[in-house]
Biopython code that builds the backbone (N, CA, C, O; Angstrom):
import numpy as np
from Bio.PDB.StructureBuilder import StructureBuilder

atoms = [
    (1, "UNK", "N", (-14.771, -2.544, -18.969)),
    (1, "UNK", "CA", (-15.038, -2.495, -17.547)),
    (1, "UNK", "C", (-15.288, -1.038, -17.157)),
    (1, "UNK", "O", (-14.588, -0.146, -17.634)),
    (2, "UNK", "N", (-16.236, -0.798, -16.333)),
    (2, "UNK", "CA", (-16.612, 0.557, -15.909)),
    (2, "UNK", "C", (-15.733, 1.023, -14.755)),
    (2, "UNK", "O", (-15.071, 0.230, -14.086)),
    (3, "UNK", "N", (-15.748, 2.328, -14.548)),
    (3, "UNK", "CA", (-15.029, 2.899, -13.411)),
    (3, "UNK", "C", (-15.731, 2.531, -12.106)),
    (3, "UNK", "O", (-16.959, 2.456, -12.053)),
    (4, "UNK", "N", (-14.949, 2.306, -11.065)),
    (4, "UNK", "CA", (-15.470, 2.012, -9.739)),
    (4, "UNK", "C", (-15.517, 3.298, -8.935)),
    (4, "UNK", "O", (-14.550, 4.061, -8.911)),
    (5, "UNK", "N", (-16.627, 3.534, -8.285)),
    (5, "UNK", "CA", (-16.799, 4.721, -7.462)),
    (5, "UNK", "C", (-16.011, 4.583, -6.160)),
    (5, "UNK", "O", (-15.968, 3.511, -5.556)),
    (6, "UNK", "N", (-15.391, 5.683, -5.742)),
    (6, "UNK", "CA", (-14.695, 5.740, -4.461)),
    (6, "UNK", "C", (-15.385, 6.814, -3.630)),
    (6, "UNK", "O", (-15.438, 7.978, -4.028)),
    (7, "UNK", "N", (-15.909, 6.422, -2.482)),
    (7, "UNK", "CA", (-16.562, 7.377, -1.580)),
    (7, "UNK", "C", (-15.501, 8.021, -0.694)),
    (7, "UNK", "O", (-14.471, 7.421, -0.389)),
    (8, "UNK", "N", (-15.779, 9.250, -0.294)),
    (8, "UNK", "CA", (-14.875, 9.937, 0.617)),
    (8, "UNK", "C", (-14.907, 9.316, 2.010)),
    (8, "UNK", "O", (-15.951, 8.870, 2.487)),
    (9, "UNK", "N", (-13.744, 9.297, 2.645)),
    (9, "UNK", "CA", (-13.619, 9.053, 4.075)),
    (9, "UNK", "C", (-13.289, 10.419, 4.670)),
    (9, "UNK", "O", (-12.191, 10.942, 4.477)),
    (10, "UNK", "N", (-14.241, 10.984, 5.388)),
    (10, "UNK", "CA", (-14.066, 12.331, 5.917)),
    (10, "UNK", "C", (-13.189, 12.314, 7.164)),
    (10, "UNK", "O", (-13.418, 11.541, 8.094)),
    (11, "UNK", "N", (-12.188, 13.174, 7.163)),
    (11, "UNK", "CA", (-11.394, 13.382, 8.365)),
    (11, "UNK", "C", (-12.144, 14.378, 9.237)),
    (11, "UNK", "O", (-12.661, 15.375, 8.732)),
    (12, "UNK", "N", (-12.210, 14.124, 10.519)),
    (12, "UNK", "CA", (-12.961, 14.973, 11.435)),
    (12, "UNK", "C", (-12.024, 15.976, 12.101)),
    (12, "UNK", "O", (-10.959, 15.620, 12.606)),
    (13, "UNK", "N", (-12.446, 17.231, 12.089)),
    (13, "UNK", "CA", (-11.654, 18.282, 12.731)),
    (13, "UNK", "C", (-11.597, 18.054, 14.237)),
    (13, "UNK", "O", (-12.601, 17.716, 14.863)),
    (14, "UNK", "N", (-10.421, 18.241, 14.805)),
    (14, "UNK", "CA", (-10.217, 18.129, 16.256)),
    (14, "UNK", "C", (-10.699, 16.799, 16.816)),
    (14, "UNK", "O", (-11.259, 16.735, 17.911)),
    (15, "UNK", "N", (-10.471, 15.735, 16.041)),
    (15, "UNK", "CA", (-10.940, 14.418, 16.444)),
    (15, "UNK", "C", (-10.025, 13.361, 15.831)),
    (15, "UNK", "O", (-8.977, 13.678, 15.270)),
    (16, "UNK", "N", (-10.435, 12.118, 15.946)),
    (16, "UNK", "CA", (-9.698, 11.031, 15.317)),
    (16, "UNK", "C", (-10.601, 10.318, 14.317)),
    (16, "UNK", "O", (-11.818, 10.507, 14.316)),
    (17, "UNK", "N", (-9.995, 9.503, 13.472)),
    (17, "UNK", "CA", (-10.723, 8.794, 12.428)),
    (17, "UNK", "C", (-10.214, 7.363, 12.383)),
    (17, "UNK", "O", (-9.005, 7.134, 12.406)),
    (18, "UNK", "N", (-11.122, 6.399, 12.320)),
    (18, "UNK", "CA", (-10.720, 5.007, 12.129)),
    (18, "UNK", "C", (-10.065, 4.867, 10.759)),
    (18, "UNK", "O", (-10.395, 5.610, 9.835)),
    (19, "UNK", "N", (-9.145, 3.927, 10.623)),
    (19, "UNK", "CA", (-8.459, 3.677, 9.359)),
    (19, "UNK", "C", (-9.373, 2.854, 8.451)),
    (19, "UNK", "O", (-9.613, 1.678, 8.722)),
    (20, "UNK", "N", (-9.891, 3.468, 7.364)),
    (20, "UNK", "CA", (-10.804, 2.740, 6.490)),
    (20, "UNK", "C", (-10.068, 1.699, 5.649)),
    (20, "UNK", "O", (-8.873, 1.831, 5.381)),
    (21, "UNK", "N", (-10.796, 0.669, 5.239)),
    (21, "UNK", "CA", (-10.213, -0.431, 4.470)),
    (21, "UNK", "C", (-9.843, -0.018, 3.055)),
    (21, "UNK", "O", (-8.893, -0.561, 2.490)),
    (22, "UNK", "N", (-10.562, 0.921, 2.470)),
    (22, "UNK", "CA", (-10.293, 1.328, 1.094)),
    (22, "UNK", "C", (-11.094, 0.514, 0.097)),
    (22, "UNK", "O", (-11.796, -0.431, 0.458)),
    (23, "UNK", "N", (-10.975, 0.897, -1.158)),
    (23, "UNK", "CA", (-11.670, 0.262, -2.278)),
    (23, "UNK", "C", (-10.632, -0.463, -3.125)),
    (23, "UNK", "O", (-9.568, 0.091, -3.404)),
    (24, "UNK", "N", (-10.922, -1.682, -3.534)),
    (24, "UNK", "CA", (-9.979, -2.443, -4.357)),
    (24, "UNK", "C", (-9.672, -1.687, -5.642)),
    (24, "UNK", "O", (-10.577, -1.168, -6.295)),
    (25, "UNK", "N", (-8.379, -1.626, -6.007)),
    (25, "UNK", "CA", (-7.985, -0.961, -7.246)),
    (25, "UNK", "C", (-8.613, -1.668, -8.445)),
    (25, "UNK", "O", (-8.577, -2.894, -8.548)),
    (26, "UNK", "N", (-9.178, -0.889, -9.331)),
    (26, "UNK", "CA", (-9.815, -1.372, -10.557)),
    (26, "UNK", "C", (-8.855, -1.023, -11.693)),
    (26, "UNK", "O", (-8.901, 0.081, -12.236)),
    (27, "UNK", "N", (-7.989, -1.968, -12.046)),
    (27, "UNK", "CA", (-6.902, -1.699, -12.984)),
    (27, "UNK", "C", (-7.265, -2.105, -14.407)),
    (27, "UNK", "O", (-8.095, -2.986, -14.632)),
    (28, "UNK", "N", (-6.621, -1.436, -15.357)),
    (28, "UNK", "CA", (-6.717, -1.823, -16.760)),
    (28, "UNK", "C", (-7.413, -0.801, -17.617)),
    (28, "UNK", "O", (-7.948, 0.194, -17.128)),
    (29, "UNK", "N", (-7.396, -1.067, -18.917)),
    (29, "UNK", "CA", (-8.036, -0.179, -19.887)),
    (29, "UNK", "C", (-9.534, -0.121, -19.629)),
    (29, "UNK", "O", (-10.148, -1.121, -19.259)),
    (30, "UNK", "N", (-10.111, 1.047, -19.826)),
    (30, "UNK", "CA", (-11.547, 1.270, -19.613)),
    (30, "UNK", "C", (-11.975, 0.946, -18.194)),
    (30, "UNK", "O", (-13.123, 0.563, -17.967)),
    (31, "UNK", "N", (-11.073, 1.093, -17.241)),
    (31, "UNK", "CA", (-11.387, 0.829, -15.837)),
    (31, "UNK", "C", (-11.008, 2.072, -15.039)),
    (31, "UNK", "O", (-11.139, 3.192, -15.532)),
    (32, "UNK", "N", (-10.545, 1.880, -13.828)),
    (32, "UNK", "CA", (-10.152, 3.002, -12.995)),
    (32, "UNK", "C", (-11.225, 3.355, -11.986)),
    (32, "UNK", "O", (-12.062, 2.528, -11.626)),
    (33, "UNK", "N", (-11.184, 4.613, -11.531)),
    (33, "UNK", "CA", (-12.065, 5.052, -10.455)),
    (33, "UNK", "C", (-12.621, 6.438, -10.738)),
    (33, "UNK", "O", (-12.073, 7.198, -11.538)),
    (34, "UNK", "N", (-13.724, 6.749, -10.062)),
    (34, "UNK", "CA", (-14.301, 8.081, -10.098)),
    (34, "UNK", "C", (-14.676, 8.485, -8.676)),
    (34, "UNK", "O", (-15.120, 7.661, -7.876)),
    (35, "UNK", "N", (-14.491, 9.757, -8.381)),
    (35, "UNK", "CA", (-14.938, 10.331, -7.115)),
    (35, "UNK", "C", (-15.977, 11.379, -7.483)),
    (35, "UNK", "O", (-15.642, 12.419, -8.049)),
    (36, "UNK", "N", (-17.242, 11.107, -7.162)),
    (36, "UNK", "CA", (-18.337, 12.025, -7.494)),
    (36, "UNK", "C", (-18.333, 13.217, -6.548)),
    (36, "UNK", "O", (-17.852, 13.125, -5.418)),
    (37, "UNK", "N", (-18.874, 14.337, -7.019)),
    (37, "UNK", "CA", (-18.971, 15.556, -6.199)),
    (37, "UNK", "C", (-17.646, 15.844, -5.500)),
    (37, "UNK", "O", (-17.601, 16.084, -4.294)),
    (38, "UNK", "N", (-16.576, 15.814, -6.277)),
    (38, "UNK", "CA", (-15.225, 15.941, -5.736)),
    (38, "UNK", "C", (-14.924, 17.353, -5.256)),
    (38, "UNK", "O", (-15.443, 18.340, -5.777)),
    (39, "UNK", "N", (-14.074, 17.411, -4.254)),
    (39, "UNK", "CA", (-13.527, 18.656, -3.735)),
    (39, "UNK", "C", (-12.005, 18.503, -3.785)),
    (39, "UNK", "O", (-11.374, 18.200, -2.772)),
    (40, "UNK", "N", (-11.414, 18.714, -4.976)),
    (40, "UNK", "CA", (-9.996, 18.384, -5.169)),
    (40, "UNK", "C", (-9.043, 19.007, -4.165)),
    (40, "UNK", "O", (-8.116, 18.339, -3.707)),
    (41, "UNK", "N", (-9.247, 20.279, -3.808)),
    (41, "UNK", "CA", (-8.328, 20.921, -2.870)),
    (41, "UNK", "C", (-8.391, 20.316, -1.473)),
    (41, "UNK", "O", (-7.488, 20.533, -0.665)),
    (42, "UNK", "N", (-9.423, 19.576, -1.186)),
    (42, "UNK", "CA", (-9.578, 18.919, 0.117)),
    (42, "UNK", "C", (-9.389, 17.410, 0.006)),
    (42, "UNK", "O", (-9.674, 16.679, 0.956)),
    (43, "UNK", "N", (-8.908, 16.934, -1.149)),
    (43, "UNK", "CA", (-8.796, 15.506, -1.414)),
    (43, "UNK", "C", (-7.346, 15.038, -1.324)),
    (43, "UNK", "O", (-6.451, 15.611, -1.946)),
    (44, "UNK", "N", (-7.138, 13.985, -0.537)),
    (44, "UNK", "CA", (-5.862, 13.296, -0.482)),
    (44, "UNK", "C", (-6.148, 11.812, -0.718)),
    (44, "UNK", "O", (-6.983, 11.209, -0.044)),
    (45, "UNK", "N", (-5.439, 11.243, -1.686)),
    (45, "UNK", "CA", (-5.616, 9.831, -2.021)),
    (45, "UNK", "C", (-4.531, 8.998, -1.353)),
    (45, "UNK", "O", (-3.359, 9.375, -1.341)),
    (46, "UNK", "N", (-4.937, 7.862, -0.798)),
    (46, "UNK", "CA", (-3.983, 6.889, -0.271)),
    (46, "UNK", "C", (-4.051, 5.657, -1.173)),
    (46, "UNK", "O", (-5.113, 5.058, -1.342)),
    (47, "UNK", "N", (-2.919, 5.292, -1.743)),
    (47, "UNK", "CA", (-2.820, 4.076, -2.544)),
    (47, "UNK", "C", (-2.003, 3.093, -1.732)),
    (47, "UNK", "O", (-0.842, 3.361, -1.422)),
    (48, "UNK", "N", (-2.590, 1.961, -1.385)),
    (48, "UNK", "CA", (-1.899, 0.909, -0.644)),
    (48, "UNK", "C", (-1.723, -0.247, -1.622)),
    (48, "UNK", "O", (-2.628, -1.063, -1.801)),
    (49, "UNK", "N", (-0.555, -0.312, -2.252)),
    (49, "UNK", "CA", (-0.342, -1.228, -3.373)),
    (49, "UNK", "C", (0.304, -2.535, -2.947)),
    (49, "UNK", "O", (1.300, -2.549, -2.224)),
    (50, "UNK", "N", (-0.283, -3.634, -3.409)),
    (50, "UNK", "CA", (0.315, -4.954, -3.229)),
    (50, "UNK", "C", (1.009, -5.400, -4.509)),
    (50, "UNK", "O", (1.778, -6.361, -4.495)),
    (51, "UNK", "N", (0.742, -4.706, -5.620)),
    (51, "UNK", "CA", (1.453, -4.871, -6.898)),
    (51, "UNK", "C", (1.509, -3.487, -7.524)),
    (51, "UNK", "O", (0.489, -2.805, -7.622)),
    (52, "UNK", "N", (2.683, -3.074, -7.942)),
    (52, "UNK", "CA", (2.886, -1.706, -8.393)),
    (52, "UNK", "C", (2.377, -1.405, -9.788)),
    (52, "UNK", "O", (2.006, -2.298, -10.549)),
    (53, "UNK", "N", (2.372, -0.114, -10.102)),
    (53, "UNK", "CA", (1.952, 0.373, -11.408)),
    (53, "UNK", "C", (1.716, 1.869, -11.346)),
    (53, "UNK", "O", (1.882, 2.491, -10.297)),
    (54, "UNK", "N", (1.329, 2.441, -12.474)),
    (54, "UNK", "CA", (1.066, 3.879, -12.534)),
    (54, "UNK", "C", (-0.360, 4.194, -12.112)),
    (54, "UNK", "O", (-1.306, 3.511, -12.505)),
    (55, "UNK", "N", (-0.498, 5.233, -11.310)),
    (55, "UNK", "CA", (-1.789, 5.791, -10.922)),
    (55, "UNK", "C", (-1.851, 7.162, -11.587)),
    (55, "UNK", "O", (-0.952, 7.982, -11.399)),
    (56, "UNK", "N", (-2.898, 7.419, -12.361)),
    (56, "UNK", "CA", (-2.997, 8.664, -13.115)),
    (56, "UNK", "C", (-4.250, 9.422, -12.719)),
    (56, "UNK", "O", (-5.361, 8.903, -12.822)),
    (57, "UNK", "N", (-4.064, 10.664, -12.261)),
    (57, "UNK", "CA", (-5.180, 11.567, -12.036)),
    (57, "UNK", "C", (-5.402, 12.254, -13.376)),
    (57, "UNK", "O", (-4.518, 12.947, -13.880)),
    (58, "UNK", "N", (-6.580, 12.059, -13.948)),
    (58, "UNK", "CA", (-6.867, 12.508, -15.305)),
    (58, "UNK", "C", (-7.138, 14.013, -15.320)),
    (58, "UNK", "O", (-7.886, 14.525, -14.487)),
    (59, "UNK", "N", (-6.524, 14.714, -16.273)),
    (59, "UNK", "CA", (-6.782, 16.144, -16.437)),
    (59, "UNK", "C", (-8.270, 16.367, -16.665)),
    (59, "UNK", "O", (-8.940, 15.556, -17.305)),
    (60, "UNK", "N", (-8.778, 17.468, -16.137)),
    (60, "UNK", "CA", (-10.204, 17.759, -16.201)),
    (60, "UNK", "C", (-10.656, 18.301, -17.535)),
    (60, "UNK", "O", (-9.885, 18.386, -18.492)),
    (61, "UNK", "N", (-11.922, 18.665, -17.578)),
    (61, "UNK", "CA", (-12.534, 19.287, -18.740)),
    (61, "UNK", "C", (-12.393, 20.797, -18.601)),
    (61, "UNK", "O", (-12.506, 21.345, -17.505)),
    (62, "UNK", "N", (-12.147, 21.458, -19.720)),
    (62, "UNK", "CA", (-12.038, 22.916, -19.689)),
    (62, "UNK", "C", (-13.177, 23.518, -20.480)),
    (62, "UNK", "O", (-13.216, 23.335, -21.696)),
    (63, "UNK", "N", (-14.114, 24.232, -19.858)),
    (63, "UNK", "CA", (-14.246, 24.451, -18.425)),
    (63, "UNK", "C", (-14.821, 23.216, -17.736)),
    (63, "UNK", "O", (-15.342, 22.341, -18.426)),
    (64, "UNK", "N", (-14.755, 23.105, -16.438)),
    (64, "UNK", "CA", (-14.347, 24.071, -15.433)),
    (64, "UNK", "C", (-12.843, 24.095, -15.148)),
    (64, "UNK", "O", (-12.357, 25.027, -14.508)),
    (65, "UNK", "N", (-12.107, 23.094, -15.607)),
    (65, "UNK", "CA", (-10.687, 22.995, -15.260)),
    (65, "UNK", "C", (-9.863, 23.826, -16.240)),
    (65, "UNK", "O", (-9.417, 23.318, -17.269)),
    (66, "UNK", "N", (-9.666, 25.092, -15.920)),
    (66, "UNK", "CA", (-8.999, 26.007, -16.835)),
    (66, "UNK", "C", (-7.510, 25.689, -16.998)),
    (66, "UNK", "O", (-6.889, 26.160, -17.951)),
    (67, "UNK", "N", (-6.925, 24.903, -16.093)),
    (67, "UNK", "CA", (-5.522, 24.511, -16.188)),
    (67, "UNK", "C", (-5.367, 23.063, -16.672)),
    (67, "UNK", "O", (-4.312, 22.456, -16.485)),
    (68, "UNK", "N", (-6.409, 22.517, -17.288)),
    (68, "UNK", "CA", (-6.361, 21.134, -17.756)),
    (68, "UNK", "C", (-5.249, 20.903, -18.767)),
    (68, "UNK", "O", (-4.774, 19.778, -18.927)),
    (69, "UNK", "N", (-4.834, 21.963, -19.449)),
    (69, "UNK", "CA", (-3.765, 21.848, -20.426)),
    (69, "UNK", "C", (-2.435, 21.417, -19.834)),
    (69, "UNK", "O", (-1.531, 21.027, -20.572)),
    (70, "UNK", "N", (-2.298, 21.480, -18.510)),
    (70, "UNK", "CA", (-1.086, 20.993, -17.860)),
    (70, "UNK", "C", (-0.999, 19.477, -17.921)),
    (70, "UNK", "O", (0.062, 18.895, -17.694)),
    (71, "UNK", "N", (-2.136, 18.838, -18.232)),
    (71, "UNK", "CA", (-2.137, 17.392, -18.427)),
    (71, "UNK", "C", (-2.400, 16.589, -17.178)),
    (71, "UNK", "O", (-2.650, 17.125, -16.098)),
    (72, "UNK", "N", (-2.334, 15.280, -17.364)),
    (72, "UNK", "CA", (-2.545, 14.317, -16.286)),
    (72, "UNK", "C", (-1.404, 14.383, -15.276)),
    (72, "UNK", "O", (-0.322, 14.889, -15.573)),
    (73, "UNK", "N", (-1.663, 13.865, -14.081)),
    (73, "UNK", "CA", (-0.635, 13.655, -13.074)),
    (73, "UNK", "C", (-0.465, 12.147, -12.922)),
    (73, "UNK", "O", (-1.394, 11.454, -12.508)),
    (74, "UNK", "N", (0.714, 11.640, -13.254)),
    (74, "UNK", "CA", (0.973, 10.207, -13.148)),
    (74, "UNK", "C", (2.001, 9.966, -12.057)),
    (74, "UNK", "O", (3.072, 10.574, -12.044)),
    (75, "UNK", "N", (1.657, 9.063, -11.136)),
    (75, "UNK", "CA", (2.530, 8.695, -10.026)),
    (75, "UNK", "C", (2.813, 7.204, -10.146)),
    (75, "UNK", "O", (1.888, 6.394, -10.205)),
    (76, "UNK", "N", (4.086, 6.844, -10.181)),
    (76, "UNK", "CA", (4.468, 5.434, -10.221)),
    (76, "UNK", "C", (4.543, 4.919, -8.789)),
    (76, "UNK", "O", (5.260, 5.460, -7.948)),
    (77, "UNK", "N", (3.783, 3.860, -8.538)),
    (77, "UNK", "CA", (3.673, 3.294, -7.196)),
    (77, "UNK", "C", (4.267, 1.894, -7.212)),
    (77, "UNK", "O", (3.914, 1.073, -8.058)),
    (78, "UNK", "N", (5.163, 1.626, -6.282)),
    (78, "UNK", "CA", (5.704, 0.280, -6.110)),
    (78, "UNK", "C", (4.833, -0.482, -5.119)),
    (78, "UNK", "O", (3.671, -0.133, -4.906)),
    (79, "UNK", "N", (5.388, -1.504, -4.526)),
    (79, "UNK", "CA", (4.664, -2.235, -3.480)),
    (79, "UNK", "C", (4.878, -1.442, -2.199)),
    (79, "UNK", "O", (5.827, -1.674, -1.449)),
    (80, "UNK", "N", (3.962, -0.494, -1.971)),
    (80, "UNK", "CA", (4.121, 0.493, -0.903)),
    (80, "UNK", "C", (2.804, 1.229, -0.703)),
    (80, "UNK", "O", (1.824, 0.991, -1.409)),
    (81, "UNK", "N", (2.804, 2.118, 0.265)),
    (81, "UNK", "CA", (1.693, 3.043, 0.459)),
    (81, "UNK", "C", (2.151, 4.411, -0.001)),
    (81, "UNK", "O", (3.182, 4.913, 0.447)),
    (82, "UNK", "N", (1.369, 5.027, -0.915)),
    (82, "UNK", "CA", (1.691, 6.363, -1.430)),
    (82, "UNK", "C", (0.509, 7.273, -1.174)),
    (82, "UNK", "O", (-0.641, 6.835, -1.205)),
    (83, "UNK", "N", (0.794, 8.542, -0.920)),
    (83, "UNK", "CA", (-0.210, 9.576, -0.683)),
    (83, "UNK", "C", (-0.123, 10.574, -1.834)),
    (83, "UNK", "O", (0.966, 11.027, -2.185)),
    (84, "UNK", "N", (-1.260, 10.912, -2.414)),
    (84, "UNK", "CA", (-1.316, 11.833, -3.548)),
    (84, "UNK", "C", (-2.308, 12.943, -3.206)),
    (84, "UNK", "O", (-3.447, 12.665, -2.832)),
    (85, "UNK", "N", (-1.881, 14.191, -3.332)),
    (85, "UNK", "CA", (-2.777, 15.304, -3.098)),
    (85, "UNK", "C", (-2.234, 16.225, -2.031)),
    (85, "UNK", "O", (-1.162, 15.986, -1.473)),
    (86, "UNK", "N", (-2.975, 17.273, -1.751)),
    (86, "UNK", "CA", (-4.244, 17.700, -2.333)),
    (86, "UNK", "C", (-4.080, 18.040, -3.822)),
    (86, "UNK", "O", (-2.968, 18.196, -4.325)),
    (87, "UNK", "N", (-5.205, 18.146, -4.496)),
    (87, "UNK", "CA", (-5.246, 18.335, -5.943)),
    (87, "UNK", "C", (-5.874, 19.678, -6.288)),
    (87, "UNK", "O", (-6.538, 20.290, -5.452)),
    (88, "UNK", "N", (-5.665, 20.133, -7.511)),
    (88, "UNK", "CA", (-6.217, 21.409, -7.963)),
    (88, "UNK", "C", (-7.475, 21.190, -8.793)),
    (88, "UNK", "O", (-7.449, 20.449, -9.776)),
    (89, "UNK", "N", (-8.566, 21.825, -8.408)),
    (89, "UNK", "CA", (-9.784, 21.727, -9.219)),
    (89, "UNK", "C", (-9.553, 22.343, -10.590)),
    (89, "UNK", "O", (-10.106, 21.867, -11.581)),
    (90, "UNK", "N", (-8.742, 23.400, -10.664)),
    (90, "UNK", "CA", (-8.457, 24.065, -11.924)),
    (90, "UNK", "C", (-7.709, 23.196, -12.908)),
    (90, "UNK", "O", (-7.604, 23.551, -14.082)),
    (91, "UNK", "N", (-7.187, 22.069, -12.466)),
    (91, "UNK", "CA", (-6.475, 21.143, -13.353)),
    (91, "UNK", "C", (-7.206, 19.821, -13.540)),
    (91, "UNK", "O", (-7.135, 19.232, -14.619)),
    (92, "UNK", "N", (-7.915, 19.335, -12.505)),
    (92, "UNK", "CA", (-8.413, 17.963, -12.530)),
    (92, "UNK", "C", (-9.929, 17.797, -12.499)),
    (92, "UNK", "O", (-10.409, 16.690, -12.741)),
    (93, "UNK", "N", (-10.700, 18.833, -12.215)),
    (93, "UNK", "CA", (-12.142, 18.671, -12.071)),
    (93, "UNK", "C", (-12.804, 18.430, -13.427)),
    (93, "UNK", "O", (-12.580, 19.179, -14.377)),
    (94, "UNK", "N", (-13.614, 17.384, -13.505)),
    (94, "UNK", "CA", (-14.366, 17.070, -14.725)),
    (94, "UNK", "C", (-15.633, 17.929, -14.754)),
    (94, "UNK", "O", (-16.052, 18.454, -13.722)),
    (95, "UNK", "N", (-16.244, 18.073, -15.937)),
    (95, "UNK", "CA", (-17.413, 18.961, -16.030)),
    (95, "UNK", "C", (-18.634, 18.433, -15.281)),
    (95, "UNK", "O", (-19.596, 19.177, -15.088)),
    (96, "UNK", "N", (-18.622, 17.177, -14.856)),
    (96, "UNK", "CA", (-19.721, 16.658, -14.036)),
    (96, "UNK", "C", (-19.407, 16.759, -12.544)),
    (96, "UNK", "O", (-20.170, 16.261, -11.716)),
    (97, "UNK", "N", (-18.283, 17.405, -12.196)),
    (97, "UNK", "CA", (-17.911, 17.590, -10.796)),
    (97, "UNK", "C", (-17.126, 16.445, -10.187)),
    (97, "UNK", "O", (-16.940, 16.403, -8.971)),
    (98, "UNK", "N", (-16.662, 15.516, -11.012)),
    (98, "UNK", "CA", (-15.952, 14.349, -10.493)),
    (98, "UNK", "C", (-14.448, 14.456, -10.728)),
    (98, "UNK", "O", (-13.975, 15.307, -11.482)),
    (99, "UNK", "N", (-13.714, 13.573, -10.062)),
    (99, "UNK", "CA", (-12.307, 13.317, -10.343)),
    (99, "UNK", "C", (-12.216, 11.929, -10.955)),
    (99, "UNK", "O", (-12.935, 11.019, -10.543)),
    (100, "UNK", "N", (-11.335, 11.761, -11.937)),
    (100, "UNK", "CA", (-11.125, 10.457, -12.564)),
    (100, "UNK", "C", (-9.709, 9.985, -12.289)),
    (100, "UNK", "O", (-8.752, 10.750, -12.409)),
    (101, "UNK", "N", (-9.583, 8.708, -11.914)),
    (101, "UNK", "CA", (-8.288, 8.110, -11.611)),
    (101, "UNK", "C", (-8.139, 6.852, -12.446)),
    (101, "UNK", "O", (-8.975, 5.951, -12.372)),
    (102, "UNK", "N", (-7.066, 6.786, -13.249)),
    (102, "UNK", "CA", (-6.758, 5.586, -14.025)),
    (102, "UNK", "C", (-5.721, 4.768, -13.271)),
    (102, "UNK", "O", (-4.867, 5.314, -12.572)),
    (103, "UNK", "N", (-5.809, 3.435, -13.425)),
    (103, "UNK", "CA", (-4.893, 2.518, -12.755)),
    (103, "UNK", "C", (-4.308, 1.580, -13.807)),
    (103, "UNK", "O", (-5.047, 0.924, -14.541)),
    (104, "UNK", "N", (-2.994, 1.521, -13.875)),
    (104, "UNK", "CA", (-2.319, 0.681, -14.869)),
    (104, "UNK", "C", (-2.644, -0.792, -14.663)),
    (104, "UNK", "O", (-2.763, -1.257, -13.529)),
    (105, "UNK", "N", (-2.788, -1.524, -15.772)),
    (105, "UNK", "CA", (-3.001, -2.972, -15.703)),
    (105, "UNK", "C", (-1.900, -3.617, -14.879)),
    (105, "UNK", "O", (-0.729, -3.258, -14.999)),
    (106, "UNK", "N", (-2.279, -4.562, -14.050)),
    (106, "UNK", "CA", (-1.327, -5.265, -13.206)),
    (106, "UNK", "C", (-1.194, -4.690, -11.811)),
    (106, "UNK", "O", (-0.737, -5.378, -10.899)),
    (107, "UNK", "N", (-1.590, -3.431, -11.629)),
    (107, "UNK", "CA", (-1.538, -2.839, -10.289)),
    (107, "UNK", "C", (-2.628, -3.465, -9.426)),
    (107, "UNK", "O", (-3.708, -3.795, -9.916)),
    (108, "UNK", "N", (-2.336, -3.623, -8.150)),
    (108, "UNK", "CA", (-3.314, -4.201, -7.219)),
    (108, "UNK", "C", (-3.145, -3.538, -5.864)),
    (108, "UNK", "O", (-2.082, -3.009, -5.538)),
    (109, "UNK", "N", (-4.206, -3.579, -5.089)),
    (109, "UNK", "CA", (-4.198, -2.992, -3.753)),
    (109, "UNK", "C", (-5.495, -2.253, -3.516)),
    (109, "UNK", "O", (-6.543, -2.658, -4.017)),
    (110, "UNK", "N", (-5.435, -1.163, -2.749)),
    (110, "UNK", "CA", (-6.632, -0.382, -2.445)),
    (110, "UNK", "C", (-6.372, 1.098, -2.651)),
    (110, "UNK", "O", (-5.230, 1.559, -2.649)),
    (111, "UNK", "N", (-7.471, 1.835, -2.830)),
    (111, "UNK", "CA", (-7.449, 3.288, -2.916)),
    (111, "UNK", "C", (-8.442, 3.828, -1.892)),
    (111, "UNK", "O", (-9.543, 3.300, -1.739)),
    (112, "UNK", "N", (-8.041, 4.874, -1.204)),
    (112, "UNK", "CA", (-8.919, 5.553, -0.256)),
    (112, "UNK", "C", (-8.845, 7.049, -0.545)),
    (112, "UNK", "O", (-7.756, 7.596, -0.717)),
    (113, "UNK", "N", (-9.989, 7.705, -0.598)),
    (113, "UNK", "CA", (-10.055, 9.151, -0.804)),
    (113, "UNK", "C", (-10.424, 9.806, 0.521)),
    (113, "UNK", "O", (-11.525, 9.612, 1.034)),
    (114, "UNK", "N", (-9.497, 10.578, 1.067)),
    (114, "UNK", "CA", (-9.740, 11.313, 2.301)),
    (114, "UNK", "C", (-10.126, 12.748, 1.959)),
    (114, "UNK", "O", (-9.529, 13.376, 1.085)),
    (115, "UNK", "N", (-11.133, 13.252, 2.662)),
    (115, "UNK", "CA", (-11.522, 14.656, 2.516)),
    (115, "UNK", "C", (-11.102, 15.381, 3.797)),
    (115, "UNK", "O", (-11.572, 15.066, 4.890)),
    (116, "UNK", "N", (-10.211, 16.352, 3.636)),
    (116, "UNK", "CA", (-9.705, 17.143, 4.753)),
    (116, "UNK", "C", (-10.700, 18.274, 5.022)),
    (116, "UNK", "O", (-11.107, 18.963, 4.087)),
    (117, "UNK", "N", (-11.097, 18.479, 6.277)),
    (117, "UNK", "CA", (-12.064, 19.538, 6.550)),
    (117, "UNK", "C", (-11.484, 20.911, 6.220)),
    (117, "UNK", "O", (-10.289, 21.157, 6.380)),
    (118, "UNK", "N", (-12.349, 21.780, 5.762)),
    (118, "UNK", "CA", (-11.960, 23.153, 5.424)),
    (118, "UNK", "C", (-12.323, 24.058, 6.588)),
    (118, "UNK", "O", (-13.436, 24.005, 7.112)),
    (119, "UNK", "N", (-11.387, 24.872, 6.976)),
    (119, "UNK", "CA", (-11.629, 25.846, 8.031)),
    (119, "UNK", "C", (-11.872, 27.202, 7.406)),
    (119, "UNK", "O", (-11.203, 27.565, 6.438)),
    (120, "UNK", "N", (-12.812, 27.954, 7.936)),
    (120, "UNK", "CA", (-13.076, 29.291, 7.409)),
    (120, "UNK", "C", (-12.740, 30.350, 8.417)),
    (120, "UNK", "O", (-12.901, 31.539, 8.141)),
]
sb = StructureBuilder()
sb.init_structure("model")
sb.init_model(0)
sb.init_chain("A")
sb.init_seg("    ")
for serial, (resi, resn, name, xyz) in enumerate(atoms, 1):
    if name == "N":
        sb.init_residue(resn, " ", resi, " ")
    sb.init_atom(name, np.array(xyz, "f"), 0.0, 1.0, " ", f" {name:<3s}", serial, name[0])
structure = sb.get_structure()
């Protein structure tokens, strides 16, 4: 099974945002999710689980992820809503500019990727 793409839900500065429905979790071996053109430091993931399991943010490629040697980040999620992030590009960014998220078999629910606006 291929990875399912998760599009960003952009948070608007000085405004409000509707609560997006999210993308169904794609669980199991050779599955999971990808976020293309990722901005890890501005990324917060919401996992709304109806069946628990491990959610793993996969360590990136070195380069560009010079801290990839720190390994994956695994969060155990029960039947709950969990927030993960922001994330480090130096640890999690893949060489194609994406983030990869693995989902343990048996986990169910939704994933939403929020992009927090950057202020300069």
